[in-house]
C-alpha positions in Angstrom: 158.9 92.6 158.4 158.1 90.8 155.2 159.9 93.4 153.1 163.3 92.6 154.6 164.2 89.4 152.7 163.1 91.1 149.4 165.5 94.0 150.0 168.4 91.7 150.8 168.0 89.9 147.6 168.6 92.9 145.4 171.9 93.1 143.7 173.6 94.5 140.6 171.6 96.9 138.4 168.5 96.5 140.6 170.5 97.9 143.6 171.8 100.7 141.5 168.2 101.6 140.5 167.2 101.7 144.2 170.1 104.1 144.9 169.3 106.2 141.9 165.8 106.6 143.3 167.2 108.2 146.6 165.7 111.6 147.2 169.1 113.0 148.3 171.8 112.4 145.7 175.5 111.9 146.4 176.2 115.2 144.6 174.1 117.1 147.1 175.7 115.3 150.0 179.2 116.1 148.7 178.2 119.8 148.2 177.1 120.0 151.9 180.3 118.3 153.0 182.4 120.8 151.0 180.8 123.6 153.0 182.1 122.0 156.2 185.4 120.3 155.4 188.1 120.1 152.7 188.3 116.3 153.2 187.3 114.0 150.3 184.1 112.0 150.6 184.0 108.5 149.3 181.1 107.4 147.1 180.0 104.8 149.8 180.2 107.6 152.4 178.0 109.8 150.3 175.4 107.1 149.8 175.5 106.3 153.6 175.0 110.0 154.5 172.1 110.2 152.0 170.5 107.1 153.4 170.8 108.3 157.0 169.2 111.6 156.1 166.5 109.9 154.2 165.7 107.6 157.2 165.5 110.6 159.6 163.3 112.7 157.3 161.0 109.7 156.5 160.4 109.2 160.2 159.7 112.8 160.8 157.2 112.9 157.9 155.6 109.7 159.1 155.1 111.2 162.5 153.6 114.4 161.1 151.4 112.3 158.7 150.0 110.4 161.7 149.2 113.7 163.4 147.4 115.0 160.3 145.5 111.8 159.8 143.9 112.3 163.2 142.3 115.4 161.7 141.5 113.7 158.4 144.1 115.8 156.5 146.6 114.7 153.9 148.3 118.1 153.7 150.8 118.6 156.5 151.1 121.9 158.4 153.8 123.0 160.9 151.7 122.0 163.8 151.9 118.4 162.7 155.7 118.7 162.9 155.5 119.9 166.4 153.1 117.1 167.3 155.5 114.5 165.8 158.5 115.8 167.8 156.4 116.1 170.9 155.3 112.4 170.7 158.8 111.1 169.8 161.8 112.9 171.2 164.1 110.9 168.9 162.8 113.1 166.0 164.2 116.2 167.6 167.1 116.6 165.2 168.6 119.5 163.3 167.8 121.7 166.2 170.0 124.6 164.9 167.2 125.2 162.4 164.7 125.9 165.2 166.1 129.4 165.8 165.4 130.3 162.1 161.9 128.9 161.9 158.6 130.6 163.0 157.3 127.1 163.8 159.7 126.7 166.7 159.8 130.3 168.1 157.5 129.4 171.0 159.8 126.5 171.9 163.2 128.3 171.6 162.1 131.5 173.4 160.9 134.7 171.8 161.9 138.1 173.2 159.3 140.8 173.4 159.7 144.5 174.1 157.7 146.5 176.7 154.8 146.8 174.2 154.7 143.1 173.4 156.4 143.4 170.0 158.8 140.6 169.1 162.4 141.6 169.2 164.2 140.4 166.1 167.2 138.1 166.8 170.7 139.6 166.3 171.8 139.4 162.7 174.6 137.0 162.1 177.8 138.1 160.3 178.3 136.8 156.9 180.4 133.7 156.2 182.7 132.8 153.3 180.8 129.5 153.0 177.1 129.1 152.9 175.6 127.9 156.1 173.1 125.0 156.5 170.3 127.5 156.8 171.3 129.4 153.6 171.5 126.1 151.7 168.3 124.6 153.0 166.5 125.1 149.7 168.7 122.5 148.1 166.7 119.8 149.8 163.2 120.9 148.6 163.0 118.4 145.7 164.1 115.5 148.0 161.7 116.5 150.7 158.7 116.7 148.3 159.7 113.3 146.9 159.5 111.8 150.5 156.2 113.5 151.1 154.7 112.0 147.9 156.1 108.6 148.8 153.9 108.7 152.0 150.9 109.9 150.1 150.8 113.5 151.6 151.7 117.0 150.6 152.7 119.9 152.8 152.1 123.7 153.0 155.1 125.8 152.0 156.0 126.6 155.6 156.1 122.9 156.4 158.3 122.1 153.4 160.6 124.9 154.4 160.9 123.4 157.9 161.7 120.0 156.5 164.3 121.5 154.1 165.9 123.2 157.0 166.0 120.2 159.3 167.5 118.0 156.6 170.1 120.6 155.7 171.2 121.2 159.3 171.1 117.5 160.2 173.4 116.6 157.2 175.7 119.5 157.9 176.1 118.4 161.5 176.6 114.8 160.3 179.4 116.1 158.0 181.1 117.9 160.9 181.0 114.9 163.1 182.3 112.6 160.4 185.2 114.9 159.8 185.9 114.9 163.6 185.8 111.1 163.5 188.5 111.1 160.8 190.6 113.7 162.6 190.4 111.8 166.0 190.8 108.3 164.5 187.4 107.1 165.7 184.7 107.9 168.2 186.3 108.5 171.6 184.2 110.9 173.5 180.6 109.7 173.2 178.6 107.0 174.9 175.6 104.9 174.0 173.0 106.3 176.3 169.4 105.4 175.5 166.4 107.7 176.1 163.5 106.2 177.9 160.3 108.2 178.4 158.6 108.1 181.7 156.2 105.2 182.1 157.5 103.5 178.9 159.5 100.2 178.8 163.1 100.4 177.9 163.8 99.5 174.2 165.6 96.3 173.4 169.5 96.4 173.3 171.1 97.3 170.0 171.8 94.5 167.6 175.5 95.1 166.8 174.7 98.8 166.4 176.5 100.2 169.4 179.7 102.2 169.2 181.6 99.2 170.2 180.3 97.4 167.0 182.1 100.0 164.9 185.5 98.8 163.8 188.7 100.7 164.6 189.1 103.4 162.0 191.4 102.5 159.0 192.3 104.6 156.0 193.9 107.9 155.3 193.2 111.1 157.3 192.0 113.0 154.2 189.0 110.9 153.2 185.7 110.4 154.9 184.5 106.8 154.5 181.3 104.9 155.1 182.3 103.8 158.6 183.0 107.4 159.5 179.4 108.3 158.5 178.1 105.4 160.6 180.1 106.6 163.6 178.9 110.2 163.1 175.3 108.8 163.0 175.7 107.4 166.5 176.7 110.8 167.7 173.9 112.7 165.9 171.0 110.3 166.8 169.9 109.3 170.3 170.4 105.6 171.3 166.9 104.5 170.2 165.1 102.8 167.4 165.7 105.6 164.9 169.4 105.4 165.2 169.3 101.6 164.8 167.1 101.9 161.7 169.4 104.6 160.2 172.5 102.5 160.7 170.9 99.3 159.4 169.6 101.0 156.2 172.9 102.8 155.6 174.7 99.5 155.7 172.2 97.8 153.4 172.7 100.5 150.8 176.5 100.0 150.7 
């Protein structure tokens, strides 16, 4: 709570230095968007997408760090990732990655033959553009930077999972942002909030609901910051993670 006023006072070159310190650069964001859509991506949209991705990965790493701390470890393992998601369903993002990761095989369903040997999944046909899974390695440097910022490291399998989740999440964010541009706004999604059994309902959003997003303006060939914010409301459940992601993306504008 005490850090909020300090952040809001930053301006000019200081703000630029904060942005330059982002683990996911606009060039990486734009490269992912080019794999998804021919639309242009504004600089403010690239920063917003980078900020949202950073917020999501930071929350996942924090949840895994807490799980590891219970066993007095500072090196994260895939089991910590499963524990984090199990404790907070909001962290279950980038789920297309789960089919490609051994960490999630038990959750997504593994096929065995009559002798108990795992049946490999059907190979996918090649694509003219790299998929989010193929390009997951591009996020390794940013993921390691986030790990270091929280005072932890991770085994290679855990880093790979975080890379994959980040790549798939940003790819899905790009697709939804492009859809928002094509459709002229968010028209088909509500603002449902997940509430776990036995837990109190979270407080209402502070101007972060879909209704708070302005009617879309601008051309139909460029993805803007507000399109990223709208896509974020589609990608993230209606809970505290979505609210934090939206708030931090706006502050970085």
